[in-house]
N, C-alpha and C positions, 0 to 999 in steps of 0.2 A: 473375730475377723477384723473388726474396725481397730482394734489395739494393733494387730500385725500390721496392718496396712500403714497406719501412724507411725510405727516405729520403723517400717522399711521407707517411708518417705523422709522422715527425719534423717536415716543413715545415709541414704543415697547422695545427696549434695555434699560438695567438699565442705570441710569446716569453716572456713573464711566466708562462704556465702550462705550458710545452712539457715542463719538467722532471717536473711532477706527472702529465701526460697519460702521458709515457713510462714513468715508474714504474708507473702503473697498469695499462698495457698489458702490461710485463714481468711484473708479478703474475697478470694474467689469463692469460698464457701458461703460466706456471708451474702454475696450478690446472688449465688443461685438460691439460696434460701428465700430471699426477698423476692427474685423472681417468681418463685414457686408460689408465694403468697398471692402476688399481684396477678399472676396469669392463671392460676387454677383455683385456689381456695377462695380468693374474693369472688370471682364470678358464680361459684358454687353455692355460696351463702347469700349472694345478692337477691334482692327483691326482683322476681320475674315480672312484675308490672302486669301481671294478668289477673282477671277476676272472672269467677264462674258465673255464667248465665245459666241457661235451661239446663238441668242436670237430672238425668233419669239413668239410675244405676241397677234397676232390677232387670232380670232376665230369667226366663224358664225354658225356652224353645229357639231353635234355630229357624230362620226365615227360609222360604223356598231358596234354593241354589240360585246364584246369580250366574245367567248364561246369556246366551245371544238373543233367547226370546224372554229373559226375565230381568227386569230392572227393579231394584228395591229402594225406595226412597223414603223419607220423614220431613215433615213440616214443623215449624216451631216459630215462636216469635222472640225477636231479639230482646233481652231486657236491659242492654245498655247499648251506647255507641262503640264503634271501633271493634265490630266482630272480626275476629281475626283466626279461629281456629274452630274444628269439629273433632271430637274424640269419638271412635266407635270401636266396638270389639268384634272380633269375626270368629267364625266356626269353621274349621278346615277338619272334616272328618277322616280324611286320609292325607296325612303330612307327607307320606311317602312318595305320593302320586303327583309330583309337581307339574304344574300346567306352563306352558308358554304363553306369551302375551301379557296385556296390563289390565288391570283393574282401573276404571276410570271414575273418579270422584267429581261430580257437577254441583254446584252451588248456584241456585237461581233464587231471584225475588219473586214471590207469588204475585200473581196478577201481572197485568201489563204485557203480555206476551212471554212471561218467563224468560226474559233475557239472561243468558249466561254470564254470571259474574266471575266466577272461577272454575277452572277445569284442571284436575291434577291428576297424572298417571302413575301407576306403581306396579311394579312386576307381581304378577299372580304368585310366582314361585317364591316370593319373599314373604307371603301371608302365612302366619302359624296359627294353630287353634288356640282359643282361648286367649288371644293377645289383642291388645289395645293400640290403635295407631291414631296419631294426631295428623289430620289434614290441615295445613297451616298455610294461610294466603296473606297479604297486605291488609291491614285493617280497613274495615268499611266505615268510613267516618260517621255517618248518618244513619247507623241501624237501628237505633233505639225505636221500639215499638212496631217494626216492620216484620213481615212474615216472610220467612225464607223457606226454601226446599233445598235439602241436599240428597243425592242419591247416588247410587253405585251401580255400575253397568260394567259389561265387557263387550268386546267386538262382536259382531252378528256370527262370526264363523266359529265362535268358541260355544260348543253344545254343551260341555261338562266341565265346568272350572272347579268344582269341589268346594266352593267358597260360598258362605251364607254369613249373615249377621245374626247376632243374638238379640231377642226382643222379649219384652214381657206381654203376655196375652191380655192383661188388664190394662185398659188405658190409664196410666198414671198421671197424664198431664192434659189438661183441657185445652192448653195451647197447641197441641200438635197432633198430626195424624200419621198413621203408617200407611205407606202406599205401596202397591205391587203392580206394576206396569200402570202407574198414574190413577189406580183404582183404590179408594179407601178401603182398608180392612181393619178389624179390632185388633188393637194391641198398639206398642209404642217401642221403638227401638231402644238399645242400651245406647246412650250418647250423651255427650256433654259439650256445651257451647262454651267458648272462651272469648273473652274480650280484652284489648289491650289498654290500659288505664296510664300508659307513661306518655312522654312527649314525643319521641322518635324512635320507631323499632330499630333495634341494634343487634338482635340476636335471630335465629332460625325460630325459637319458639314464639317470639314477638311478630313475626311475620315479615321480616326483612324482604323475603321472598317467597314463593309459593314452594312448598315442600312437603315431605311426609315423614314423620318422626315415630319410629317404634317406641312405645312406652314400656312395654314388657307384659308378661304373664298377669291373668287376672289376680293370681296369688303369687306374689314373689317367694323367691328362696329364703331370702333373710326373714321376711314375715313368718314365712312357715317354720323355719328354724326356731324363732323365738316362742312360736305358739307351742311346738312339740316340747320345748324345754320347761314349760310349765306344768302344773298339776292339772288333772282332768277336770277338778272344780273350778279352777281358774279359767281354763281354756273355754268352758261353756258360757262364760259371761263376755267374750271377748268379740269384737267385730270380724275377726279371722274365722272364727267358729261360723258365725252366721254365713259368711262368705263360702265356706267350704260345703255347708248344707245346702247353698243356693248352686253351687257347682256341681254337687252330686245329683240334685234333681234335674238340673239342666242336662247331664250327661246321659241320665236315664231316658228322660223325655227324648233326647235323640236318638237314643237306641231304639227306642219304641217306634219313633216315626220312620226310622230306617227300615225297621222289620216290617211294617205296614206296607211300604213300597218295594218291598222285596230286594233291597239294599243291604249293604253291609257297612256297619259303622266300625272303622278300624280303630276307633279309640276306646272300644268296649274293655270292660275290666280285664276280661279273659286274655286279650291280645295286645293290649296297649303297650307292653314291654318290647314287643317285636316292631314296633312302629315309631320309634324315636319320639315317644310323648315327652313333653316337658318333665323335667326331674321331678318336680312336685306332683306329678301324678303317682308315681310309685310310691312315694311317702304317703300321700294321701290315702290310697287305696289300703297300704298295708296297717297304717295305725288308725286313721279315722273311722274307716269301716269296721276295724275290729272293736273299736270303742262303741260305735252305734251298735253292735250285735249283743253287747254286754247287758 
């Protein structure tokens, strides 16, 4: 195709100006490629100037549903200055039943009346199952060593959001507490705190303004594809294998919880195909489960 296009461009201009036209096209292509490097490739590989602070990536159960009567929160101690982002992972057991209204993220400094430092809203109908989201805000300059609390809630009129957060039942961090309606309960949320380590924020990731960024599924499609292309012996030694085991246990735990409460978990293995589950759910069930049964 490229050869045909080049031949066509070469034959189109009159012979007396053909050299000039081809030189112009060559210069234009060089400029376009340079622009691609500067505007796309360079930012993609540039240092994010973000450092990970408190980091808890284990999970086993979904919290109670976030609704007008239930608020879920987590405390932690900032490990550096310039706290600028909190990442959390959500459970949405019925992706097809989209809700109107907004999820409200609130960040406060513990003690001193819990003054609200940041409040960010995000549409409930944009929240997907087993998906991670960054709640980004302008860096807090003197955050080092201070105790913060972030929480998620919805307006009081919403009685059934279908949204929850993933958490680990064992407290994996002595520095933080899981809160349900401001009361401490055993466990800790799946979350990561990020700190800006540059000079001045210049991107959304660095906290140039308050926003929400969807990171993606817990296990990405490229990661799963690479995993499935390897031998079983190799796969069992990978971090992806550990993530898939954790995912499978969490999915089972959520199903058991739903049954105890007389609810239906629409992401169960028998009907996840009919409910627009993420693509890797299907591959996970067909390959990973089959291997586990061998």
